[in-house]
C-alpha positions in Angstrom: -21.9 12.6 15.9 -20.1 9.5 14.6 -18.5 7.2 17.4 -15.7 6.5 14.9 -15.2 10.2 14.0 -11.4 9.9 15.1 -11.0 7.2 12.5 -12.9 8.9 9.8 -10.8 11.9 10.3 -7.5 9.9 10.0 -8.7 8.2 6.8 -10.0 11.2 5.1 -6.8 13.1 5.6 -4.7 10.0 4.2 -7.1 9.9 1.4 -6.4 13.7 0.5 -2.9 12.8 0.3 -3.3 11.0 -2.8 -4.0 13.6 -5.1 -1.9 16.3 -3.3 1.0 13.6 -4.1 -0.2 12.8 -7.7 -0.5 9.1 -7.0 -4.0 9.0 -8.6 -6.3 11.1 -10.5 -10.3 11.6 -10.4 -11.7 8.6 -8.3 -8.9 6.1 -8.3 -7.2 4.8 -5.3 -8.3 4.6 -1.7 -7.0 4.4 1.8 -8.3 2.6 4.9 -7.6 2.7 8.4 -8.4 -0.1 11.2 -9.4 0.2 14.7 -8.7 -3.5 15.9 -10.1 -2.9 19.4 -13.6 -1.8 17.8 -13.2 -4.6 15.0 -14.0 -1.8 12.2 -12.2 -0.4 9.1 -12.9 3.1 7.6 -12.3 3.5 4.1 -13.2 5.8 1.1 -16.3 5.4 -0.3 -16.6 4.0 -4.1 -16.3 6.2 -6.9 -16.2 9.4 -5.1 -14.1 12.1 -6.6 -11.4 13.4 -4.3 -12.4 17.2 -4.6 -15.8 16.2 -3.4 -14.9 13.8 -0.3 -15.8 14.8 3.0 -15.0 13.3 6.3 -18.6 12.1 6.9 -18.5 10.2 3.5 -15.7 8.0 4.9 -17.5 4.5 5.3 -17.2 2.1 8.3 -17.3 -1.6 7.7 -16.4 -4.6 10.2 -13.7 -7.2 9.1 -16.3 -9.3 7.7 -17.1 -6.3 5.0 -20.5 -5.7 6.6 -21.7 -2.0 6.7 -21.5 -0.5 10.3 -22.0 3.2 9.5 -22.1 5.3 6.2 -24.6 6.3 3.9 -22.5 5.2 0.6 -21.1 2.2 -0.8 -17.5 1.5 0.6 -14.5 1.3 -1.9 -14.9 -1.7 -4.3 -11.2 -2.7 -2.9 -12.7 -3.2 0.6 -12.2 -6.7 0.4 -8.9 -6.8 -0.2 -8.1 -4.2 2.4 -9.9 -6.4 5.0 -8.0 -9.6 4.0 -4.9 -7.7 4.6 -5.8 -6.5 7.9 -6.9 -10.3 9.0 -3.6 -11.6 7.9 -1.1 -9.0 8.5 -2.0 -8.3 12.3 0.5 -5.5 13.0 -0.7 -3.2 10.2 -3.0 -0.1 11.0 -3.6 1.3 7.3 -3.8 0.3 3.7 -3.3 2.6 0.9 -4.1 1.6 -3.0 -3.0 3.9 -5.6 -2.9 4.0 -9.6 0.6 6.1 -9.5 2.2 6.1 -12.9 5.6 4.5 -12.6 4.4 1.7 -9.9 1.6 0.9 -12.0 4.1 0.6 -15.1 6.1 -2.0 -13.4 2.9 -3.9 -12.4 1.9 -4.0 -15.8 5.1 -5.2 -16.8 4.6 -7.9 -14.3 8.4 -7.3 -13.0 9.6 -6.5 -9.5 11.3 -3.5 -8.9 14.9 -4.1 -8.2 16.8 -2.7 -5.3 19.2 -0.4 -7.3 20.2 2.1 -5.1 20.1 3.4 -1.4 16.8 5.2 -1.9 15.4 2.1 -2.3 17.8 0.4 0.4 16.6 2.9 3.0 13.1 1.5 2.9 13.5 -2.1 2.4 16.2 -4.7 1.8 14.4 -6.7 -1.0 13.0 -5.9 -4.5 9.3 -4.8 -4.4 7.5 -7.9 -5.0 5.0 -8.5 -7.8 2.1 -11.2 -7.6 1.4 -13.6 -10.1 -1.1 -12.9 -12.7 -4.7 -13.6 -11.4 -6.2 -16.8 -13.1 -9.5 -16.6 -14.8 -11.2 -18.8 -12.4 -10.0 -16.4 -9.3 -11.2 -13.3 -11.6 -14.8 -14.8 -11.9 -14.8 -15.8 -8.4 -14.4 -12.9 -5.8 -12.3 -10.5 -7.5 -11.3 -8.1 -4.9 -10.7 -11.0 -2.2 -8.6 -12.8 -4.7 -6.6 -9.7 -5.0 -5.7 -10.1 -1.7 -5.0 -13.6 -1.9 -2.6 -13.1 -4.6 -0.6 -10.6 -2.2 -1.1 -13.2 0.6 0.5 -16.1 -1.8 3.6 -13.8 -3.0 4.3 -13.1 0.5 4.1 -16.7 1.5 6.1 -17.8 -1.4 8.8 -15.6 -1.0 8.7 -15.8 2.9 8.4 -11.9 3.0 7.5 -9.9 6.5 4.8 -7.4 6.1 6.5 -5.3 8.7 9.8 -5.2 6.6 8.3 -5.2 2.9 5.4 -2.6 3.2 4.6 -2.7 -0.6 3.6 -4.9 -3.3 2.6 -4.8 -6.8 -0.6 -6.5 -8.0 0.3 -7.9 -11.6 -1.6 -5.9 -14.5 -3.2 -3.8 -11.7 -1.2 -1.6 -9.3 0.4 -1.0 -6.1 -0.8 -1.7 -2.6 1.0 -0.3 0.5 0.5 -0.4 4.1 1.9 0.6 7.6 1.2 1.1 11.2 -1.5 3.7 10.3 -3.1 5.3 7.3 -0.6 8.3 7.0 2.3 5.6 6.9 0.5 3.4 4.3 0.3 6.6 2.1 3.9 7.7 2.9 4.9 4.0 1.6 2.9 4.8 -1.6 4.9 7.9 -2.0 8.2 6.2 -1.6 7.2 3.4 -3.7 6.5 5.8 -6.8 9.7 7.3 -6.3 11.8 4.2 -6.5 9.8 3.0 -9.2 10.5 6.0 -11.2 14.2 5.9 -10.3 14.5 2.0 -11.3 12.8 3.0 -14.4 15.1 5.7 -15.3 18.3 4.1 -14.2 17.5 1.0 -16.5 17.0 3.4 -19.5 20.2 4.9 -19.2 22.0 1.5 -18.7 20.0 -1.4 -19.1 22.9 -3.5 -17.6 23.0 -1.7 -14.2 23.2 -4.3 -11.3 21.5 -4.3 -8.1 22.9 -2.6 -5.1 25.5 -4.6 -3.2 24.6 -6.0 0.0 26.7 -4.1 2.1 25.0 -1.0 1.0 21.6 -2.4 1.5 22.5 -3.4 5.0 24.1 0.0 6.1 21.3 2.0 4.6 18.6 0.0 5.9 19.8 -0.6 9.5 20.8 3.1 10.2 17.1 3.8 9.9 15.7 0.4 11.2 16.3 -1.8 14.2 18.0 -1.3 17.4 21.1 0.1 16.2 19.0 3.0 14.1 20.7 6.4 14.2 18.8 8.3 11.6 16.6 11.0 12.5 15.5 12.3 16.1 14.9 10.1 19.0 11.3 9.9 19.7 10.1 11.1 16.4 
């Protein structure tokens, strides 16, 4: 039995949420989870359709992308995941999808503006979008440079990965993260919904302003921080 079975099971279940929530089709997308004490990452194998995926297929690599356990190649996006784990030390899971509305915003190379309380419940900022990758970066180490693009926009805009748990990679698609693989997928579900809501809002009224700061603060801080009162204690 794998010594990493617990982590494989967490990551398998998180990956299976992607088709259930219609966040990607066929083999698109992937979820990973990290065990920081062991220094390993579990991730979906490359190119395996979700309906054929099994717990034992989940691949274990170290934070330098070296294979630790598994009979398949890890996701082609592994270097992006491991770079985020190295640079965002509080996160425990990463999710990448090709969900329709989030990808549309990424392809349009536009951040998703904070237009209402659904968005404000989860973050106070627009969902950021990276710069378009240069030809040099594409030819260098594409998946590693994808991670660098994410780090660059977070550094440029001075964003906290604990407060902004999602990003759009220009011309590509969304990455999200969280305290564990399940929360990373949850954030992908939320991202897709707010991307859809923002798109529809701007179709109805292209001049719609962003939500005012007092409503952002009310909705964000009633769910986050010391004074939060949304939901049940201990949950």
